[in-house]
C-alpha positions as CSV (number, residue, x, y, z in Angstrom):
1,M,58.3,-57.9,8.4
2,P,57.4,-59.5,5.1
3,N,57.7,-57.4,2.0
4,E,54.0,-57.3,1.1
5,Y,54.6,-54.1,-1.0
6,T,57.5,-55.0,-3.3
7,S,56.5,-58.6,-3.8
8,A,53.1,-57.4,-5.0
9,M,54.7,-54.8,-7.2
10,I,57.2,-56.9,-9.1
11,Q,55.2,-60.1,-9.7
12,S,52.5,-60.8,-12.1
13,H,50.4,-62.7,-9.5
14,P,48.9,-61.7,-6.2
15,S,51.1,-61.2,-3.2
16,A,51.5,-64.3,-1.0
17,T,53.2,-62.3,1.7
18,A,50.3,-59.9,1.8
19,F,48.0,-62.9,2.5
20,R,50.2,-64.1,5.3
21,V,50.2,-60.7,7.0
22,A,46.4,-60.6,6.6
23,V,46.1,-64.0,8.2
24,R,48.0,-62.9,11.2
25,R,45.9,-59.8,11.6
26,A,42.9,-62.0,11.4
27,A,44.4,-64.4,14.0
28,H,44.8,-61.5,16.4
29,Q,41.0,-61.0,16.3
30,L,40.5,-64.6,17.5
31,V,43.5,-65.4,19.7
32,D,44.2,-62.3,21.7
33,S,42.1,-60.5,24.2
34,P,41.9,-57.6,24.6
35,K,42.7,-56.7,21.0
36,V,45.4,-54.2,20.2
37,F,44.0,-53.7,16.7
38,D,40.2,-54.2,16.3
39,D,39.4,-55.1,12.7
40,P,35.9,-56.6,12.2
41,L,36.6,-57.3,8.5
42,A,40.0,-59.1,9.1
43,L,38.5,-62.6,9.1
44,T,36.1,-61.9,6.2
45,I,38.8,-60.6,3.8
46,I,41.0,-63.7,4.1
47,G,38.2,-65.9,2.9
48,S,36.1,-68.6,4.5
49,E,38.7,-71.4,4.2
50,A,41.5,-69.5,5.9
51,A,39.2,-68.2,8.5
52,A,37.9,-71.7,9.3
53,K,41.5,-72.9,9.8
54,L,42.1,-70.1,12.3
55,R,38.9,-70.9,14.2
56,T,39.7,-74.6,14.5
57,G,43.3,-73.8,15.5
58,S,44.7,-75.8,12.5
59,S,47.3,-73.3,11.6
60,E,50.7,-72.1,12.9
61,T,49.5,-68.7,14.1
62,Q,49.9,-69.6,17.8
63,S,53.5,-70.7,17.6
64,G,56.1,-68.7,19.4
65,I,57.6,-66.8,16.5
66,S,54.1,-66.2,15.0
67,S,53.0,-64.7,18.3
68,A,55.7,-62.1,18.1
69,L,55.0,-61.4,14.5
70,R,51.3,-61.3,15.2
71,A,52.0,-58.7,17.9
72,F,54.1,-56.6,15.6
73,F,51.5,-56.6,12.8
74,A,48.7,-55.8,15.2
75,A,50.7,-52.9,16.7
76,R,51.9,-51.7,13.3
77,S,48.4,-51.4,11.9
78,R,47.1,-49.9,15.1
79,Y,49.9,-47.3,15.1
80,A,49.3,-46.4,11.5
81,E,45.6,-45.7,12.1
82,D,46.4,-43.8,15.3
83,Q,48.7,-41.6,13.4
84,L,46.1,-41.2,10.6
85,A,43.8,-39.7,13.2
86,S,46.5,-37.2,14.2
87,A,46.9,-36.4,10.5
88,I,43.2,-35.7,10.0
89,A,43.4,-33.4,13.0
90,R,46.1,-31.5,11.0
91,G,43.8,-31.2,8.0
92,A,44.5,-34.4,6.0
93,G,41.7,-35.2,3.5
94,Q,43.5,-37.9,1.6
95,Y,44.9,-41.2,2.8
96,V,47.3,-43.2,0.5
97,I,47.9,-46.8,1.4
98,L,51.1,-47.9,-0.4
99,G,51.1,-51.7,-0.9
100,A,47.6,-52.0,0.5
101,G,47.4,-55.8,0.1
102,L,44.3,-57.0,2.1
103,D,44.2,-53.9,4.4
104,T,40.5,-53.2,5.3
105,F,40.6,-49.6,6.5
106,A,38.8,-48.2,3.4
107,Y,35.8,-50.5,4.1
108,R,35.4,-49.4,7.7
109,N,36.5,-45.8,7.3
110,P,35.2,-43.9,10.3
111,Y,35.8,-40.5,8.5
112,P,33.7,-40.9,5.3
113,S,32.9,-37.2,5.1
114,K,36.5,-36.1,5.7
115,L,38.7,-38.7,4.1
116,H,39.2,-40.2,0.6
117,V,41.4,-43.3,0.5
118,F,43.7,-44.4,-2.3
119,E,44.9,-48.0,-2.3
120,V,48.1,-48.4,-4.3
121,D,49.1,-51.9,-5.4
122,H,50.1,-54.1,-8.3
123,P,47.2,-54.7,-10.7
124,A,47.2,-58.5,-10.1
125,T,47.0,-58.0,-6.4
126,Q,44.1,-55.5,-6.7
127,V,42.1,-57.9,-9.0
128,W,42.6,-60.6,-6.4
129,K,41.5,-58.3,-3.6
130,K,38.4,-57.3,-5.4
131,E,37.5,-61.0,-5.8
132,R,37.9,-61.4,-2.0
133,L,35.8,-58.4,-1.3
134,Q,33.1,-59.6,-3.5
135,A,33.2,-63.1,-2.1
136,G,33.0,-61.7,1.4
137,G,30.1,-59.4,0.7
138,I,32.3,-56.3,1.5
139,S,31.1,-53.3,-0.5
140,V,33.5,-50.8,-2.1
141,P,32.7,-47.3,-0.8
142,N,32.7,-44.2,-3.0
143,T,35.4,-42.8,-0.7
144,L,37.9,-45.3,-2.1
145,T,39.9,-45.3,-5.3
146,F,42.0,-48.2,-6.4
147,V,45.3,-47.1,-7.9
148,P,46.9,-50.0,-9.8
149,V,50.6,-49.4,-10.3
150,D,53.3,-51.5,-12.1
151,F,56.4,-49.8,-10.8
152,E,58.5,-51.2,-13.6
153,R,56.6,-49.0,-16.0
154,E,54.9,-46.2,-13.9
155,R,55.8,-43.6,-11.4
156,L,53.7,-43.3,-8.2
157,S,53.1,-39.6,-8.8
158,D,51.7,-40.2,-12.4
159,A,49.5,-43.1,-11.2
160,L,48.0,-41.1,-8.4
161,S,47.5,-38.0,-10.5
162,S,45.6,-40.0,-13.1
163,S,43.4,-41.5,-10.4
164,G,42.0,-38.2,-9.1
165,F,44.6,-37.6,-6.4
166,R,44.9,-33.9,-5.5
167,M,48.5,-32.6,-5.1
168,D,47.2,-29.5,-3.4
169,R,45.5,-31.3,-0.5
170,I,47.1,-32.4,2.8
171,T,47.6,-36.1,2.6
172,F,48.8,-38.9,4.9
173,F,50.6,-42.0,3.6
174,S,51.0,-45.4,5.2
175,W,54.0,-47.4,3.9
176,L,54.1,-50.6,6.0
177,G,56.3,-53.7,5.4
178,V,58.3,-52.0,2.7
179,V,61.4,-50.0,3.6
180,P,63.9,-52.7,4.5
181,Y,63.5,-54.3,1.1
182,L,64.0,-51.1,-0.9
183,T,67.1,-49.5,-2.3
184,E,68.0,-46.2,-0.7
185,N,67.2,-44.4,-4.0
186,A,63.8,-45.9,-4.2
187,M,63.0,-44.9,-0.6
188,A,64.3,-41.4,-1.2
189,S,62.2,-41.0,-4.3
190,T,59.0,-41.9,-2.5
191,L,59.8,-39.7,0.5
192,S,60.7,-36.8,-1.8
193,F,57.3,-37.1,-3.5
194,I,55.5,-37.2,-0.1
195,A,57.5,-34.1,1.0
196,S,56.2,-32.2,-2.1
197,I,52.6,-32.5,-0.8
198,P,51.4,-29.4,1.2
199,A,52.6,-28.8,4.7
200,E,51.1,-31.0,7.5
201,S,51.2,-34.0,5.1
202,G,52.9,-37.0,6.5
203,V,53.9,-40.7,6.4
204,V,54.1,-43.7,8.7
205,F,56.4,-46.6,8.0
206,D,58.4,-49.3,9.7
207,Y,62.1,-49.8,9.2
208,A,64.9,-52.0,10.4
209,V,68.1,-51.1,12.3
210,P,71.5,-52.5,11.2
211,R,72.5,-55.9,12.4
212,E,75.6,-54.5,14.2
213,S,73.5,-52.3,16.4
214,L,71.7,-55.4,17.9
215,D,72.8,-57.5,20.9
216,F,73.7,-61.1,20.6
217,V,70.1,-62.4,20.9
218,G,68.9,-59.7,18.5
219,R,71.5,-60.8,15.9
220,L,70.4,-64.4,16.2
221,A,66.8,-63.3,15.5
222,F,68.0,-61.0,12.7
223,D,69.9,-63.8,11.0
224,A,67.0,-66.2,11.2
225,L,64.5,-63.7,9.8
226,A,67.0,-62.5,7.1
227,S,67.6,-66.0,6.0
228,R,63.8,-66.7,5.7
229,V,63.0,-63.6,3.6
230,A,66.1,-64.1,1.4
231,A,65.0,-67.7,0.7
232,A,61.6,-66.3,-0.3
233,G,63.4,-64.0,-2.8
234,E,62.9,-60.8,-0.8
235,P,66.2,-60.0,1.0
236,F,66.7,-57.2,3.4
237,Q,68.6,-54.3,1.7
238,L,68.1,-51.1,3.7
239,F,68.8,-50.3,7.3
240,F,69.0,-47.1,9.4
241,T,70.1,-46.1,12.8
242,P,67.4,-43.9,14.3
243,Q,69.6,-40.8,14.0
244,A,70.6,-41.5,10.4
245,L,67.0,-41.9,9.4
246,R,66.1,-38.7,11.2
247,D,68.9,-36.9,9.4
248,K,67.6,-38.2,6.1
249,L,64.1,-37.1,6.7
250,Q,65.2,-33.6,7.9
251,K,67.2,-33.2,4.6
252,L,64.0,-33.9,2.8
253,E,62.3,-31.1,4.9
254,F,60.3,-33.3,7.1
255,L,60.0,-31.4,10.4
256,D,58.0,-33.3,13.0
257,F,58.8,-36.9,14.0
258,E,57.8,-39.7,16.2
259,A,60.0,-42.7,16.4
260,L,59.2,-45.9,18.3
261,D,61.6,-48.7,19.2
262,A,60.4,-52.1,20.4
263,A,60.4,-51.1,24.0
264,E,58.2,-48.1,23.3
265,I,55.9,-50.2,21.1
266,N,55.5,-52.8,23.9
267,R,55.0,-50.1,26.5
268,R,52.3,-48.3,24.4
269,Y,50.4,-51.2,23.1
270,F,51.2,-54.2,25.3
271,G,52.2,-52.7,28.7
272,T,49.1,-53.5,30.6
273,R,48.4,-57.0,29.2
274,K,48.1,-60.1,31.4
275,D,49.3,-62.5,28.7
276,D,52.7,-62.6,27.0
277,L,51.7,-61.0,23.7
278,R,54.5,-58.5,22.8
279,I,57.2,-57.8,20.3
280,R,60.5,-59.6,20.8
281,G,63.9,-58.3,19.8
282,D,64.7,-54.8,18.6
283,L,65.0,-55.1,14.8
284,A,61.8,-53.4,13.7
285,R,61.0,-49.8,14.4
286,L,58.1,-47.4,13.6
287,M,58.4,-43.9,12.3
288,T,56.0,-41.1,11.6
289,A,57.1,-37.9,9.9
290,F,55.2,-34.8,8.9
291,V,56.2,-32.1,6.5
Protein backbone atom coordinates (compact mmCIF):
# COMPACT_ATOMS: atom_id res chain seq x y z
CA MET A 1 0.00 0.00 0.00
CA PRO A 2 2.42 2.71 -1.03
CA ASN A 3 1.45 6.28 -0.34
CA GLU A 4 1.15 7.50 -3.91
CA TYR A 5 -1.06 10.42 -2.82
CA THR A 6 0.83 12.05 0.01
CA SER A 7 4.26 11.52 -1.50
CA ALA A 8 3.06 13.29 -4.61
CA MET A 9 1.50 16.05 -2.56
CA ILE A 10 4.44 17.01 -0.37
CA GLN A 11 7.34 16.72 -2.81
CA SER A 12 8.42 19.05 -5.60
CA HIS A 13 9.02 16.19 -8.02
CA PRO A 14 6.86 13.40 -9.46
CA SER A 15 5.77 10.56 -7.23
CA ALA A 16 8.05 7.51 -7.41
CA THR A 17 5.53 5.39 -5.53
CA ALA A 18 2.81 6.29 -8.05
CA PHE A 19 5.10 4.92 -10.74
CA ARG A 20 5.74 1.67 -8.86
CA VAL A 21 2.01 1.14 -8.39
CA ALA A 22 1.42 1.81 -12.09
CA VAL A 23 4.13 -0.71 -13.04
CA ARG A 24 2.40 -3.40 -11.00
CA ARG A 25 -0.94 -2.59 -12.62
CA ALA A 26 0.81 -2.91 -15.98
CA ALA A 27 2.45 -6.19 -14.96
CA HIS A 28 -0.99 -7.59 -14.14
CA GLN A 29 -1.94 -7.09 -17.79
CA LEU A 30 0.96 -9.31 -18.90
CA VAL A 31 1.47 -11.85 -16.15
CA ASP A 32 -2.01 -12.80 -15.00
CA SER A 33 -4.76 -14.55 -16.93
CA PRO A 34 -7.62 -13.97 -16.63
CA LYS A 35 -7.19 -10.34 -15.61
CA VAL A 36 -8.96 -9.05 -12.53
CA PHE A 37 -8.50 -5.49 -13.75
CA ASP A 38 -8.42 -4.93 -17.49
CA ASP A 39 -6.57 -1.72 -18.36
CA PRO A 40 -5.54 -1.45 -22.03
CA LEU A 41 -3.56 1.74 -21.31
CA ALA A 42 -1.60 0.42 -18.32
CA LEU A 43 1.50 -0.53 -20.31
CA THR A 44 1.43 2.61 -22.44
CA ILE A 45 1.26 5.03 -19.51
CA ILE A 46 4.39 3.66 -17.81
CA GLY A 47 6.51 4.31 -20.90
CA SER A 48 8.22 2.13 -23.47
CA GLU A 49 11.32 1.40 -21.37
CA ALA A 50 9.41 0.16 -18.32
CA ALA A 51 6.98 -1.76 -20.52
CA ALA A 52 9.86 -3.47 -22.32
CA LYS A 53 11.35 -4.59 -19.01
CA LEU A 54 8.01 -6.13 -18.05
CA ARG A 55 7.68 -7.90 -21.38
CA THR A 56 11.16 -9.40 -21.15
CA GLY A 57 10.66 -10.40 -17.52
CA SER A 58 13.66 -8.32 -16.39
CA SER A 59 11.89 -6.91 -13.35
CA GLU A 60 10.91 -8.05 -9.89
CA THR A 61 7.17 -8.02 -10.55
CA GLN A 62 6.89 -11.81 -10.44
CA SER A 63 8.48 -12.24 -7.02
CA GLY A 64 6.35 -13.57 -4.17
CA ILE A 65 5.70 -10.32 -2.36
CA SER A 66 5.16 -8.50 -5.64
CA SER A 67 2.58 -11.08 -6.62
CA ALA A 68 0.56 -10.31 -3.50
CA LEU A 69 0.92 -6.57 -4.00
CA ARG A 70 0.05 -6.93 -7.67
CA ALA A 71 -3.10 -8.78 -6.64
CA PHE A 72 -4.06 -6.07 -4.18
CA PHE A 73 -3.46 -3.21 -6.60
CA ALA A 74 -5.45 -4.99 -9.32
CA ALA A 75 -8.33 -5.75 -6.96
CA ARG A 76 -8.26 -2.25 -5.48
CA SER A 77 -8.53 -0.59 -8.88
CA ARG A 78 -11.22 -3.02 -10.05
CA TYR A 79 -13.22 -2.47 -6.87
CA ALA A 80 -13.03 1.33 -7.21
CA GLU A 81 -14.36 1.18 -10.74
CA ASP A 82 -17.05 -1.33 -9.77
CA GLN A 83 -18.19 1.06 -7.06
CA LEU A 84 -18.08 3.98 -9.48
CA ALA A 85 -20.58 2.11 -11.66
CA SER A 86 -22.85 1.81 -8.63
CA ALA A 87 -22.42 5.53 -7.95
CA ILE A 88 -23.40 6.42 -11.51
CA ALA A 89 -26.55 4.34 -11.05
CA ARG A 90 -27.27 6.56 -8.03
CA GLY A 91 -26.93 9.65 -10.19
CA ALA A 92 -23.25 10.60 -9.89
CA GLY A 93 -22.10 12.90 -12.68
CA GLN A 94 -18.66 13.77 -11.32
CA TYR A 95 -15.74 11.49 -10.41
CA VAL A 96 -12.85 12.88 -8.35
CA ILE A 97 -9.65 10.82 -8.29
CA LEU A 98 -7.59 11.97 -5.31
CA GLY A 99 -3.90 11.33 -5.89
CA ALA A 100 -4.54 10.17 -9.44
CA GLY A 101 -0.90 9.35 -10.22
CA LEU A 102 -0.84 7.34 -13.46
CA ASP A 103 -4.46 6.19 -13.20
CA THR A 104 -5.89 5.77 -16.71
CA PHE A 105 -9.64 5.74 -16.09
CA ALA A 106 -10.24 9.21 -17.54
CA TYR A 107 -8.71 8.15 -20.88
CA ARG A 108 -10.92 5.07 -21.27
CA ASN A 109 -14.03 6.49 -19.58
CA PRO A 110 -16.97 4.31 -20.67
CA TYR A 111 -19.49 6.96 -19.52
CA PRO A 112 -18.44 10.06 -21.51
CA SER A 113 -21.97 11.43 -21.78
CA LYS A 114 -22.64 11.00 -18.06
CA LEU A 115 -19.41 11.53 -16.17
CA HIS A 116 -16.84 14.31 -15.82
CA VAL A 117 -13.54 13.29 -14.20
CA PHE A 118 -11.35 15.48 -11.99
CA GLU A 119 -7.79 14.26 -11.40
CA VAL A 120 -6.33 15.77 -8.21
CA ASP A 121 -2.57 15.62 -7.71
CA HIS A 122 0.55 17.62 -6.99
CA PRO A 123 1.47 20.00 -9.86
CA ALA A 124 4.82 18.28 -10.48
CA THR A 125 3.19 14.88 -10.77
CA GLN A 126 0.59 16.21 -13.19
CA VAL A 127 3.27 17.76 -15.43
CA TRP A 128 5.07 14.40 -15.45
CA LYS A 129 1.84 12.56 -16.24
CA LYS A 130 1.02 14.88 -19.12
CA GLU A 131 4.47 14.16 -20.56
CA ARG A 132 3.79 10.43 -20.35
CA LEU A 133 0.38 10.85 -21.96
CA GLN A 134 1.90 12.77 -24.84
CA ALA A 135 4.74 10.30 -25.26
CA GLY A 136 2.28 7.42 -25.35
CA GLY A 137 -0.07 9.11 -27.80
CA ILE A 138 -2.91 9.10 -25.24
CA SER A 139 -5.25 12.02 -25.89
CA VAL A 140 -6.78 14.03 -23.06
CA PRO A 141 -10.58 14.00 -23.38
CA ASN A 142 -12.77 17.03 -22.78
CA THR A 143 -14.45 15.04 -20.01
CA LEU A 144 -11.31 15.39 -17.86
CA THR A 145 -10.10 18.30 -15.74
CA PHE A 146 -6.68 18.29 -14.11
CA VAL A 147 -6.74 19.82 -10.63
CA PRO A 148 -3.20 20.62 -9.45
CA VAL A 149 -3.12 21.00 -5.66
CA ASP A 150 -0.27 21.80 -3.30
CA PHE A 151 -1.85 20.84 0.01
CA GLU A 152 0.68 22.88 1.94
CA ARG A 153 -0.92 26.00 0.45
CA GLU A 154 -4.39 25.06 -0.83
CA ARG A 155 -7.56 23.39 0.33
CA LEU A 156 -9.14 20.62 -1.72
CA SER A 157 -12.52 22.39 -1.78
CA ASP A 158 -10.98 25.63 -3.09
CA ALA A 159 -8.95 23.88 -5.78
CA LEU A 160 -11.93 21.88 -7.01
CA SER A 161 -14.27 24.87 -7.01
CA SER A 162 -11.82 26.90 -9.10
CA SER A 163 -11.59 24.03 -11.59
CA GLY A 164 -15.26 23.88 -12.47
CA PHE A 165 -16.32 21.31 -9.89
CA ARG A 166 -20.03 21.55 -9.06
CA MET A 167 -20.82 21.35 -5.35
CA ASP A 168 -24.50 20.76 -6.18
CA ARG A 169 -23.92 17.56 -8.19
CA ILE A 170 -23.77 13.99 -6.93
CA THR A 171 -20.12 13.00 -6.94
CA PHE A 172 -18.04 9.89 -6.35
CA PHE A 173 -14.47 10.04 -4.98
CA SER A 174 -11.71 7.46 -5.15
CA TRP A 175 -9.00 7.80 -2.52
CA LEU A 176 -6.63 4.88 -2.93
CA GLY A 177 -3.27 4.33 -1.24
CA VAL A 178 -3.69 7.25 1.10
CA VAL A 179 -5.47 6.80 4.43
CA PRO A 180 -2.85 4.82 6.42
CA TYR A 181 -0.38 7.65 5.91
CA LEU A 182 -2.62 10.51 7.02
CA THR A 183 -3.29 12.09 10.38
CA GLU A 184 -6.78 11.54 11.72
CA ASN A 185 -7.54 15.25 11.31
CA ALA A 186 -6.50 15.21 7.67
CA MET A 187 -8.69 12.21 6.98
CA ALA A 188 -11.66 13.73 8.81
CA SER A 189 -11.31 16.98 6.90
CA THR A 190 -11.50 15.25 3.52
CA LEU A 191 -14.38 13.01 4.59
CA SER A 192 -16.28 16.02 5.93
CA PHE A 193 -15.90 17.74 2.58
CA ILE A 194 -17.17 14.64 0.76
CA ALA A 195 -20.10 14.41 3.17
CA SER A 196 -21.07 18.00 2.30
CA ILE A 197 -21.75 17.01 -1.33
CA PRO A 198 -25.40 16.12 -2.15
CA ALA A 199 -26.98 12.88 -0.96
CA GLU A 200 -25.99 9.72 -2.88
CA SER A 201 -22.40 10.99 -3.20
CA GLY A 202 -19.74 8.59 -1.97
CA VAL A 203 -16.12 7.57 -1.61
CA VAL A 204 -14.04 4.42 -1.97
CA PHE A 205 -10.75 4.01 -0.11
CA ASP A 206 -8.42 1.45 1.38
CA TYR A 207 -7.30 1.44 5.01
CA ALA A 208 -5.21 -0.60 7.42
CA VAL A 209 -6.20 -2.34 10.64
CA PRO A 210 -4.15 -2.02 13.84
CA ARG A 211 -1.16 -4.31 14.26
CA GLU A 212 -2.55 -5.80 17.46
CA SER A 213 -5.62 -7.06 15.59
CA LEU A 214 -3.48 -9.29 13.35
CA ASP A 215 -2.33 -12.84 13.98
CA PHE A 216 1.34 -13.75 14.33
CA VAL A 217 1.97 -14.14 10.60
CA GLY A 218 0.03 -10.96 9.91
CA ARG A 219 2.17 -9.05 12.39
CA LEU A 220 5.34 -10.26 10.70
CA ALA A 221 3.99 -9.05 7.36
CA PHE A 222 2.92 -5.77 8.94
CA ASP A 223 6.36 -5.20 10.47
CA ALA A 224 8.12 -5.90 7.18
CA LEU A 225 5.89 -3.54 5.21
CA ALA A 226 5.92 -0.84 7.89
CA SER A 227 9.70 -0.94 7.94
CA ARG A 228 9.89 -0.54 4.17
CA VAL A 229 7.51 2.42 3.94
CA ALA A 230 9.12 4.13 6.93
CA ALA A 231 12.53 3.77 5.30
CA ALA A 232 11.06 5.46 2.23
CA GLY A 233 9.98 8.38 4.42
CA GLU A 234 6.29 7.45 4.36
CA PRO A 235 5.46 5.81 7.71
CA PHE A 236 2.09 4.36 8.59
CA GLN A 237 0.15 6.69 10.89
CA LEU A 238 -3.52 5.81 10.88
CA PHE A 239 -5.31 2.54 11.59
CA PHE A 240 -8.91 1.57 12.21
CA THR A 241 -10.80 -1.46 13.33
CA PRO A 242 -13.74 -1.98 10.98
CA GLN A 243 -16.23 -0.96 13.68
CA ALA A 244 -14.29 2.17 14.67
CA LEU A 245 -14.15 3.26 11.03
CA ARG A 246 -17.85 2.63 10.57
CA ASP A 247 -18.59 4.67 13.71
CA LYS A 248 -16.47 7.53 12.38
CA LEU A 249 -18.22 7.52 9.04
CA GLN A 250 -21.65 7.44 10.66
CA LYS A 251 -20.78 10.48 12.76
CA LEU A 252 -19.96 12.28 9.53
CA GLU A 253 -23.43 11.26 8.26
CA PHE A 254 -22.39 8.59 5.80
CA LEU A 255 -25.29 6.16 5.72
CA ASP A 256 -24.55 3.25 3.38
CA PHE A 257 -21.41 1.13 3.65
CA GLU A 258 -19.63 -1.81 2.08
CA ALA A 259 -16.50 -3.09 3.82
CA LEU A 260 -14.26 -5.80 2.41
CA ASP A 261 -11.55 -7.66 4.32
CA ALA A 262 -8.86 -9.73 2.62
CA ALA A 263 -10.96 -12.90 2.67
CA GLU A 264 -13.86 -11.16 0.96
CA ILE A 265 -11.57 -9.50 -1.60
CA ASN A 266 -10.06 -12.89 -2.40
CA ARG A 267 -13.50 -14.51 -2.63
CA ARG A 268 -14.90 -11.78 -4.88
CA TYR A 269 -11.98 -11.30 -7.24
CA PHE A 270 -9.74 -14.37 -6.99
CA GLY A 271 -12.06 -17.15 -5.84
CA THR A 272 -12.35 -19.03 -9.13
CA ARG A 273 -8.73 -18.69 -10.26
CA LYS A 274 -6.60 -21.70 -11.10
CA ASP A 275 -3.33 -19.95 -10.20
CA ASP A 276 -2.24 -18.67 -6.78
CA LEU A 277 -2.80 -14.95 -7.42
CA ARG A 278 -4.44 -13.58 -4.29
CA ILE A 279 -4.01 -11.17 -1.42
CA ARG A 280 -2.01 -12.45 1.54
CA GLY A 281 -2.42 -11.32 5.12
CA ASP A 282 -5.23 -9.18 6.46
CA LEU A 283 -3.69 -5.74 6.86
CA ALA A 284 -5.39 -3.88 4.02
CA ARG A 285 -9.15 -3.41 3.74
CA LEU A 286 -11.49 -1.69 1.27
CA MET A 287 -14.38 0.58 2.18
CA THR A 288 -17.12 2.30 0.21
CA ALA A 289 -19.40 4.80 1.93
CA PHE A 290 -22.29 6.83 0.54
CA VAL A 291 -23.92 9.92 1.99
